[in-house]
GUMI-829786 format. One record per residue (C-alpha): x, y, z. Coordinates in steps of 0.5 Angstrom, whole numbers, plus 500, padded with zeros to 3 digits. Layout:
% GUMI-829786
XYZ
...
//
This chain:
% GUMI-829786
487267202
490271206
485276210
488283210
485287216
489293218
485293225
488286227
494287232
499283234
505283239
512283236
514277240
507273238
509267233
506268226
500263224
502258219
501260212
495258208
499256203
502250207
495247209
494246201
497239199
495240192
499246189
499248182
503253178
499257173
502263169
498269170
498276166
498282171
498289170
499291177
503288183
499283186
500277191
496271189
496266195
491261193
494255191
500259188
504265189
505270183
508277183
509281177
511288177
509294174
512298169
516301174
519295178
526293178
526287173
531283177
525282182
524275178
531273177
531270184
531262184
524262188
521268184
521273190
527276193
526276201
528281205
533280211
530276216
523275213
521268211
515266206
510266212
512273214
510275207
504271206
501274213
498281213
498284220
499290224
504291230
502294236
509298236
507302230
504308234
510308239
515308233
511314229
510318236
518318238
519320230
514325231
517328237
525328235
522331228
519336233
525338236
529339230
524343227
524348233
531349232
530351225
525357227
528359233
532364230
527367225
522368231
526373234
530375228
531382231
534380238
539375235
541381230
543385236
546380240
551378235
552384232
550381225
545383219
538381218
540377212
546373216
540371221
536369215
541364213
541360220
534358217
536358210
542353212
537348213
534348206
541349203
544343206
538338204
540339197
547336196
545331202
539328199
541322195
547320200
542319205
536316201
542311199
543310206
536309208
535303203
542300205
541300212
534301214
529306218
533304225
540307223
537313219
533315226
539314230
543318226
538323225
536324233
544324235
546329230
540333232
542332240
549334238
547340234
543343240
549342245
554345240
550352240
551352248
558354246
556361242
553365248
558371247
557376242
563374238
561367237
556367232
561362228
559357233
552358233
552357225
556351226
551348231
545350226
549347220
549340225
542340226
541342219
544335217
540332222
534334218
536331212
535324216
528326218
524330213
524324208
522319213
514320214
511316208
516311209
515310216
507310215
508305209
513300213
509300219
501301218
496298214
492300208
487304211
491308216
497309212
495317210
493318218
500315220
504320215
500326217
502324225
509324223
509330219
505333225
511333229
515337225
509342224
508342232
516344233
515350228
509352232
513352239
519355235
514361234
511361241
517359246
523364244
520370244
517368251
524366254
528371250
526378252
528384247
533387252
539391251
544388256
548383253
550379259
542378261
541377254
546371254
543368260
536368257
538365251
542360255
536357258
533356251
539352249
539348255
532346255
532344248
539340249
536336255
529335250
534332244
538328249
532325252
529323245
535320242
535315248
528314246
529312239
535307242
529304246
523304242
525304234
525298230
527297223
520294221
515289224
515282224
509282218
508286213
502291215
499291208
499287201
502293198
508293203
508285202
509286195
514292196
518287200
517281195
519285189
525289192
532287189
538289193
542289186
538294183
541300180
540306185
541311179
535307175
530308180
531316180
531316172
524312173
521317177
523323173
520319167
514319171
510326168
505326174
510325179
515331176
509336176
508334183
515335185
514342182
507344185
510341192
516345192
512352190
507351196
512348201
517354199
512359200
511356207
519356209
519364206
513366210
516362216
523365216
520372214
514373219
517376224
520382220
513383216
509383223
515388226
514393220
507394221
506393229
513395232
515392239
510386238
515380237
511376242
505377238
509375231
511369235
503367236
501369229
506364227
504359232
497360229
499359222
502352224
497350229
491351224
496347219
497341224
489341224
489341217
494336216
490331221
483332217
486331210
490325212
483322215
479324209
484321205
484314208
477314208
476317201
482316197
481322193
488324192
488329186
481332188
483333195
490336193
487341188
482344193
487345198
492348194
487353191
484354198
492356200
492361194
486364197
488364204
495368202
491373198
487375204
493375208
496379204
490384203
489385211
496385214
497392214
490394216
493396223
488390227
492384230
486380231
485380223
492378222
491372227
485370223
487371216
494368218
491362221
486360215
492361210
496356215
490351215
491350208
498351206
501347212
496342211
498341204
505338206
503331208
498330202
504331198
508326201
502321200
500323193
507322191
507315194
501313190
504316184
511312184
509305188
513301188
519305188
522307195
518312199
524315202
526317195
520320192
519324199
526326198
525329191
519333194
523336200
529338195
524342191
521345197
528347199
530350193
524354192
525356199
531359198
529362192
523365195
526367202
532371199
527374193
522376198
526379203
529383198
523385196
520387203
527391204
526395198
518395196
515393203
511387205
505387200
509386194
513381197
507377199
504378192
510375189
508369193
501369190
504369183
507362184
502359188
497361182
502357178
502351183
495351183
494351175
500345175
496341180
490341175
494337170
496331175
493325173
491321179
495314177
494311184
498305184
499303191
491303191
491298185
496294189
492294195
485292192
488287188
483280189
488274187
482269186
478274181
484276178
486268177
480267174
480273169
487271167
485263166
479266161
483270158
487264155
494268153
498267159
505265155
508272155
509273162
513269167
510266173
514267180
512261185
515260192
520254192
517252198
510250195
512248188
//
């Protein structure tokens, strides 16, 4: 039997130990009945997909469809690679760089309005183009992820992020607003290659007891980028009338982000690998085994939308993340309305929201790895997000900035801390479907609601004030919390990881009826 130990590490160039299968001279193939995916590495290997598994997985000669470059020994040995932390940290860094470029305009909305001579709505669209671009490009990019793998997607995303940063340097004149729009659109395309990767990256590289923590670290970078995007632009670009001096300060910010994006692109080339030599968990081994290169991509999407629990999560995740996107885009405008001339503190309030959310994300990831209480944790965090939003709404106009810092930070702890929870819960509900597809659909929902909420709340703020605008978001967060309560915690990945092949085989033999399910045995061990 293979001993699955997530803490057991290896170097990528270490020869793989021989599979226990090769040491047993007597190999018998016994049919078995399986409800959840499992790999029985005893005298025989069986792989039976769940109801959502591609039916063609058992149609291959050996019963298992091997990924390119993977031998039977690779699938049967469960080990984690030391490279995994370097990979996730590099990803987290270029995700941070991309997120910074999303919020850098919204953080000093009024300054860019004066520099380019455009409306507040035009500057808002520099943030909303990130949301708009994601929607039509999700499916093509998700297909590319399945077709070409993690490394190709990482290289493409980091290159486009770097290219967009340098294009913006050509927009340092007031009449060149179209050039800065072009650079932002390129960065928004790069984001499509980034947002859906955390759960896929965690599943491919990390063991069963650290996968949620890894996903939180991957999402952590995006949140850190938003935090820096709130903090740095108000410091580097002061609110001055002289447009020549203003162009000089903006150029400093653009050169800095261009240099960082270039360095991170080089690091992706050096560090990023497609996958480790051995699968890090039994669930990932099964995912390799059950993968079918000829499976219909459309059928995978259809299966996901037939999963009622996942559909509910898509809606609730979109409501929460969309509210966060709207708040991030409009925060500068809301704070300036109540506290004129406080652009720097508006950025610091945004920083407080995101830093608190990063702490919440890490804590929730560690908690999930220990407790596996996905439904309960998600529901509690959602309800606390609603409570935090209500308190923030009631205290924004009190005239005390320190109160706003506290209430905004409390809201951010839960609101942005919810984001990695949604990714991991989606993977649990949809296993063994593609993590890139489930995460991508969550992000599409977030972008759609983000656009709706940003435009609607912006119009409400312009006509009626900040409190009605925030109450508008509270109503939808209440709806999201109510729908979350109806999600049934069908944790399919956990069931696959907890499968004990020997006990399962004994139960099946005692059951007696084994004629209805085909057996999949590796050819090398018949």
